[in-house]
C-alpha positions in Angstrom: 29.2 33.8 -7.3 28.5 35.9 -3.9 30.6 39.4 -3.6 30.1 42.3 -1.2 27.9 42.9 1.7 30.7 41.9 4.2 29.6 44.8 6.4 25.7 43.8 6.2 26.6 40.0 7.2 28.7 41.4 10.5 25.7 43.5 10.8 23.7 40.4 10.6 26.2 38.7 12.8 25.6 40.9 15.6 21.7 40.6 15.9 22.3 37.0 15.8 24.5 37.3 19.3 21.5 39.2 21.0 19.8 36.8 23.9 16.3 37.6 22.6 14.3 37.2 19.8 15.2 39.2 16.8 12.5 40.9 14.1 14.8 42.7 11.1 13.0 44.3 8.2 15.5 44.1 5.0 14.4 46.3 2.3 16.0 47.8 -1.2 15.4 47.6 -4.8 14.8 44.5 -6.5 17.4 42.6 -7.5 19.7 44.7 -5.1 20.6 41.0 -3.6 18.5 41.0 0.0 17.6 37.0 -0.8 21.0 36.8 -1.8 22.6 38.1 1.5 19.9 36.2 3.2 21.0 32.8 1.4 24.6 33.5 2.4 23.9 34.1 5.9 22.0 30.8 6.6 23.9 28.7 4.5 25.6 26.7 7.4 22.4 26.8 9.2 19.7 24.2 9.4 17.4 25.8 11.5 16.1 28.3 8.9 12.5 28.2 7.2 11.9 30.3 3.9 8.4 31.8 2.9 7.9 33.2 -0.3 5.4 35.6 -0.4 3.1 35.9 -3.3 0.0 38.8 -4.0 -2.5 36.4 -2.9 -5.1 37.1 -0.3 -4.5 35.1 2.9 -6.1 32.1 2.6 -4.7 31.0 -1.2 -1.3 31.8 0.4 -1.4 29.7 3.2 -2.6 27.1 1.5 -0.1 27.7 -1.5 2.8 27.4 1.9 1.0 24.2 3.4 0.6 22.4 0.2 4.1 23.1 -1.5 6.6 25.0 -0.2 6.4 23.8 3.7 4.1 20.5 3.5 6.9 18.8 5.9 5.3 20.8 8.5 2.2 19.1 8.7 -0.5 21.9 8.0 -3.9 21.4 7.4 -4.9 22.2 3.7 -6.3 25.8 4.8 -4.4 26.4 8.4 -4.5 29.8 9.6 -1.4 32.0 10.5 -1.8 30.9 14.2 -1.4 27.1 13.1 1.7 28.1 10.9 3.6 29.4 13.9 2.4 26.8 16.1 4.1 23.8 13.9 7.1 26.3 13.1 7.3 26.1 16.8 6.9 22.2 17.2 9.6 22.0 15.0 12.0 24.6 16.1 14.7 23.4 19.2 15.9 25.3 21.8 19.6 26.1 22.0 22.4 28.9 21.7 21.5 29.0 17.7 18.4 30.9 16.9 15.7 29.4 14.4 15.8 32.0 11.5 12.4 32.4 9.7 12.4 34.2 6.5 9.4 36.0 4.9 10.4 37.4 1.2 8.6 40.3 -0.2 5.9 40.6 3.1 4.5 43.2 2.1 1.9 41.0 0.1 1.3 39.3 3.6 0.2 42.8 4.9 -1.4 44.1 1.5 -3.9 40.8 2.1 -4.2 40.2 5.3 -4.5 42.2 8.9 -3.6 39.6 11.0 0.2 38.2 9.9 1.7 40.4 12.5 -0.5 40.2 15.1 -0.1 36.6 14.8 3.6 36.6 14.6 4.4 38.6 17.6 2.0 36.7 19.7 4.1 33.7 18.5 7.6 35.2 19.8 6.0 36.8 22.9 4.7 33.1 23.6 7.6 31.0 22.4 10.3 29.6 25.3 12.4 29.4 22.0 14.0 32.2 20.0 14.1 33.4 16.7 15.0 35.6 13.9 12.6 36.4 11.6 13.4 38.4 8.2 10.8 40.7 6.8 12.2 41.1 2.8 10.8 43.8 1.0 11.5 45.2 -2.5 9.1 48.0 -1.7 11.3 50.7 -0.5 8.5 53.8 -0.5 6.2 51.5 1.4 8.5 50.2 4.0 9.7 53.9 4.7 6.6 55.6 4.4 3.3 53.0 5.3 4.8 50.1 6.8 4.9 51.6 10.6 1.1 53.0 10.0 -0.2 49.7 8.5 1.1 47.7 11.5 0.6 50.3 14.3 1.7 49.3 17.8 3.4 46.0 16.6 6.1 48.4 14.7 7.7 48.8 18.4 8.5 45.0 18.2 10.6 45.3 15.0 14.2 45.3 15.8 15.9 47.0 13.1 16.0 48.2 9.8 18.3 47.5 7.4 18.5 49.1 3.8 20.6 47.3 1.1 22.1 49.7 -1.1 23.6 48.8 -4.6 26.5 47.1 -4.4 30.0 49.4 -5.7 32.2 49.3 -8.5 34.5 47.3 -6.7 32.3 44.7 -6.3 31.6 44.7 -10.0 35.4 44.1 -11.1 35.6 41.2 -8.8 32.4 39.6 -10.1 33.4 40.3 -13.8 37.4 39.8 -13.2 38.2 38.7 -16.8 36.9 42.2 -18.3 39.4 44.8 -19.0 39.2 47.9 -16.5 37.8 50.7 -18.7 35.1 47.8 -20.3 34.2 47.2 -16.5 33.6 51.1 -15.9 31.1 51.0 -19.0 29.8 47.8 -17.8 29.1 49.2 -14.1 28.0 52.5 -15.7 25.3 50.4 -17.6 24.4 47.6 -15.0 24.7 49.7 -11.8 25.4 48.2 -8.3 22.2 45.7 -8.9 23.7 41.8 -8.8 20.6 40.2 -10.1 21.3 42.4 -13.3 25.1 41.3 -13.3 23.9 37.7 -14.0 22.8 38.5 -17.3 25.9 39.0 -18.7 28.6 36.1 -19.0 31.4 36.5 -17.4 33.6 35.1 -19.6 32.7 37.7 -22.6 33.6 41.2 -23.4 31.2 44.1 -23.1 30.2 44.5 -26.4 29.4 41.0 -26.9 27.4 40.8 -23.8 25.4 44.1 -25.0 24.7 42.3 -28.1 23.8 38.8 -27.1 22.2 39.2 -23.7 20.9 42.9 -23.2 19.4 43.4 -27.1 18.1 40.3 -27.0 14.1 40.7 -27.6 13.6 37.4 -25.1 16.2 38.5 -22.9 14.7 39.7 -19.0 17.4 42.3 -19.2 16.0 44.3 -21.9 13.0 45.0 -20.4 14.2 45.2 -17.0 14.2 49.0 -16.8 10.6 49.5 -17.9 8.9 46.8 -16.2 10.5 48.1 -12.8 8.8 51.2 -13.4 5.4 49.2 -14.6 5.4 47.5 -11.2 5.4 50.1 -9.2 3.5 52.9 -10.7 -0.1 53.4 -12.7 -0.3 55.7 -15.3 2.8 54.5 -16.7 2.3 57.1 -20.2 3.0 59.9 -17.7 6.2 58.3 -15.7 7.5 57.3 -19.0 7.4 60.8 -20.4 9.1 62.3 -17.8 11.9 59.7 -17.5 12.5 59.8 -21.2 12.9 63.7 -20.9 15.3 63.4 -17.8 17.4 60.8 -20.2 17.6 63.5 -22.9 18.9 66.2 -19.9 15.6 67.9 -19.4 17.0 68.5 -15.7 15.2 71.4 -14.3 11.6 71.5 -13.7 10.9 74.3 -16.5 12.8 72.2 -18.9 10.7 69.5 -18.0 7.5 72.1 -18.4 8.9 73.0 -21.8 9.6 69.6 -23.4 6.3 67.8 -21.8 3.8 70.4 -21.7 2.5 69.0 -18.5 1.7 71.5 -15.8 4.3 71.8 -13.1 2.3 71.1 -10.7 1.5 67.7 -12.1 5.2 67.2 -13.0 6.2 67.9 -9.4 3.6 65.7 -8.2 4.9 62.8 -10.8 8.3 63.8 -10.0 7.7 63.5 -6.1 6.8 59.9 -6.8 9.5 59.1 -8.8 12.0 60.3 -5.9 10.1 58.2 -3.2 10.4 55.3 -5.2 13.9 55.7 -5.7 14.2 55.9 -9.5 14.8 59.8 -9.3 16.7 62.1 -7.2 17.3 65.8 -6.8 21.0 66.9 -6.5 21.4 70.2 -4.9 25.2 71.6 -4.8 27.4 72.0 -2.3 26.7 75.2 -0.3 29.1 78.0 -0.9 29.6 81.4 -0.7 29.3 81.6 -4.5 25.6 80.7 -4.0 24.9 83.4 -7.1 26.6 81.6 -9.4 24.9 78.2 -8.5 22.1 76.2 -10.1 19.3 75.5 -7.9 18.8 71.8 -7.7 18.7 69.3 -10.5 16.3 66.2 -11.3 18.3 63.1 -12.4 17.8 59.4 -12.7 19.3 57.7 -10.3 19.5 54.3 -11.0 21.9 53.4 -13.8 20.0 50.7 -15.8 16.7 52.8 -15.5 18.7 55.5 -17.0 20.3 53.6 -19.8 16.8 52.2 -20.6 15.0 55.6 -21.1 18.2 56.9 -23.1 18.9 54.3 -25.2 16.1 51.3 -25.5 13.0 52.6 -24.8 12.8 55.4 -27.6 14.2 52.6 -30.2 12.7 49.6 -29.4 10.8 48.7 -31.9 13.8 48.8 -34.2 15.1 45.8 -32.4 12.1 43.7 -33.5 13.1 45.1 -37.3 17.0 45.2 -37.2 19.3 43.3 -35.9 20.8 43.6 -33.0 24.7 44.6 -33.9 23.2 47.3 -36.3 21.0 48.5 -33.3 24.1 48.9 -31.2 26.3 50.2 -33.8 23.3 53.1 -34.7 22.4 53.8 -31.3 24.9 52.7 -28.3 28.4 52.6 -29.6 28.6 56.5 -31.0 27.2 57.5 -27.4 28.6 54.8 -24.9 31.8 57.3 -23.8 29.8 60.2 -23.3 27.1 57.9 -21.4 29.9 56.6 -19.3 31.3 59.8 -18.5 28.0 60.7 -16.6 28.7 57.9 -14.4 32.5 57.4 -14.0 32.1 60.0 -11.3 30.5 57.3 -9.0 33.8 55.0 -9.7 35.7 58.0 -8.3 33.9 58.7 -5.7 34.4 55.2 -4.3 38.0 55.6 -5.3 38.2 58.7 -3.1 35.9 57.0 -0.3 38.7 54.4 0.0 41.7 56.6 -0.3 40.2 58.7 2.7 39.7 55.7 4.8 43.5 55.0 4.5 44.6 58.8 5.1 46.3 58.5 1.3 44.4 61.9 0.2 46.1 65.3 0.8 43.5 65.9 3.2 41.2 63.8 5.6 37.7 64.8 4.5 34.6 65.1 6.5 32.2 66.4 3.7 32.1 65.5 0.0 29.7 66.5 -2.9 29.3 68.4 -6.4 29.4 71.7 -7.3 26.7 72.6 -9.8 27.6 75.8 -11.2 25.7 78.1 -14.1 28.6 78.3 -16.2 30.6 75.1 -14.8 30.6 71.8 -12.6 33.4 70.7 -10.0 32.7 66.7 -10.2 33.9 67.1 -6.0 34.5 69.4 -3.6 36.2 67.9 -0.6 36.4 69.7 2.7 38.4 68.2 6.1 37.2 69.8 9.4 39.7 72.9 9.3 37.9 74.0 6.0 41.0 72.7 3.9 39.6 72.0 0.5 40.3 69.4 -2.2 39.0 69.9 -5.9 38.6 67.0 -7.7 38.0 66.9 -11.7 37.0 63.5 -13.5 37.5 62.7 -17.0 36.5 60.0 -19.1 35.2 61.0 -22.2 38.3 63.3 -23.5 41.3 61.9 -25.0 43.4 63.4 -22.1 42.9 66.2 -19.7 44.8 69.4 -21.0 46.2 72.3 -18.9 43.4 74.4 -20.0 41.0 71.8 -17.9 43.1 72.4 -14.9 42.7 76.5 -15.4 38.8 75.7 -15.9 38.6 74.1 -12.4 40.3 77.3 -11.0 37.9 79.6 -12.6 34.8 77.0 -11.4 36.5 77.5 -7.8 36.4 81.3 -8.5 32.6 80.9 -9.3 31.9 79.0 -6.2 34.2 81.3 -4.1 36.1 78.7 -2.4 39.9 78.2 -2.1 41.6 75.5 -4.3 44.2 74.0 -1.5 44.8 71.0 -3.6 43.4 69.7 -7.0 43.0 66.1 -8.2 42.4 65.6 -11.6 41.3 61.6 -12.5 41.8 60.9 -16.3 41.0 57.5 -18.0 43.2 59.0 -21.2 46.1 60.7 -19.4 47.1 64.7 -19.3 49.2 66.6 -21.4 52.6 67.3 -21.1 52.0 70.5 -19.2 49.7 69.4 -16.9 52.7 66.5 -16.1 54.9 69.1 -15.8 53.0 71.1 -13.0 51.6 67.8 -11.5 55.0 66.7 -11.0 56.3 70.6 -9.9 53.4 71.6 -7.5 52.9 69.6 -4.3 49.1 70.2 -4.7 48.2 68.7 -7.8 47.3 64.9 -7.9 47.0 63.3 -11.2 45.6 60.4 -11.4 45.2 57.5 -14.1 43.1 54.4 -14.4 46.5 52.2 -13.6 46.4 54.1 -10.1 42.9 53.7 -9.0 
């Protein structure tokens, strides 16, 4: 089932309409749906050639293509790139529709060959036919920091770079249409917006059954997916695993990481930088306000949901899965903490709701800036500001039985700490509100109360 990606499909169609050759680098996290996007885009096009690139040296890769995937091209047993492109051109047709060529995980070609991009662009320059070439990669860090240097002047011939980001909660809900809303929120908190991970869950089953049977199964690819993603991209995994486990425990400041791991601060900084470049970790800064003295200076955190879940609940206790049954593991390590875990990611769902409401002009203000205020004494989940400096403060609650009037007063206290006006306040609660807050919401025009039923 293909969901989401309407904007990406439309962007690809825009490139398709252009009159000359198009070479698009399409990149993003492994499993985020890059190949699925291309397959959806070309499903009605019979002029597409797909090449699966593997970590092989040039001669073996071309041998693989010639003798397996693309024997119909009539290639010699050991072709060159020039011969490959010549046979492609012989089979291609001229006309209104472009001929499409896909090189999936193309970074392997550049790693083991110095001729690929040279021959590709020579072929495109010499052909009288029009081509749409997709260069797909799951190596974000390599594309953003090393690719252009590797291919040199040929980089000028690349038409565009498209980064495929994780899908949002709305797509998750559409995919798991039979799952309860609250279970979808928790499921999204675990799997995030990576569609490949979604496929390991049974869309006809509830969340607990999916976690026990499809996540905690020692034979399931999902169980080790987060850990393997780190291994695939990084050496010295012992150091990285230690830092990721510490982050999952809430050691989010450099000094906290130092005290927990006893690695030097310089070493931690280097390894954190590598994790950030690969997209596993982010450093979040509070929105800038006049209350800078009351603001934390920046915190590190794991920014891929399932990697966080792995290092929070799976990696530290995995040996028990081989000793205990899966249901017992779930009841011991996951179930007691699932609400607090989901509470960490519920703001992602709220943010998507705010962005949608803002786009339709259904918020008290139409904001142009949105961020989190991270104070030393408390946090404001979202601070939204419009071009006239009107401010909307948002509090998100998943874990508490309800939002109480005291929580609203705490939000106002945090606003004073941040030295920002609370022109409007929105309180989003999965569990409802106490009577005093309901009365305030009904009597004050600048307070909005939102439940899951309204989202």
